[in-house]
C-alpha positions, 0 to 999 in steps of 0.5 A: 481509556483503561490499560490494554486499550487498543486505539482506535481511530473512530470512523473510517478515514479518506485513505482507507476509504480511496483502499477499500474501493481497490479491484482486490483480485484483480490486483493480486492475479496481477501479480499472480499473471507477473509474478511480481512476488516472487523474489520478497519475503516481507515486503510485497506488491499489494503493501508497495502500492498501498506504501506509495499511494500514502506518500502520493496521498501525503506529498512526501518527496521521498521513500524515506518521507515516505517510512516514516510517515508511515512509522508515525501513524505507529497502531494505526497502520492496521486500518491499512492492513499492514502491521508494520511500516516499511523499513526504507531500504527495503522498499527502495530496493523493492522502489529500484528492483521490482518491475513497473509491468504490475503498476501499468495493467493494474492502471489499465485495469481500474480505468475498465474496471470504473468506466461503467462510472 
């Protein structure tokens, strides 16, 4: 590899495949309905969902572990649609302050979406 060559992952990681089948349009409609991004400038609901899923699949026990794990991936987060790992304090604040209603409604929307399968 020469200088300036971007490092890309070969193939598609399983986590990207899972994120890809999530109906983003339904999630965005619920974000607007619940107004969950109203007071956030940098850490939006979609990024929180990706961070939470990353933590579940990585078996992390705390938000610090999630942020450190995502930070360790550095430039490879682009396959998830994230430019950088969230700051631990920002992610922690979102967990404490963002209303969980969005994620509850999205859970039931996913069940309705995938029930025919």
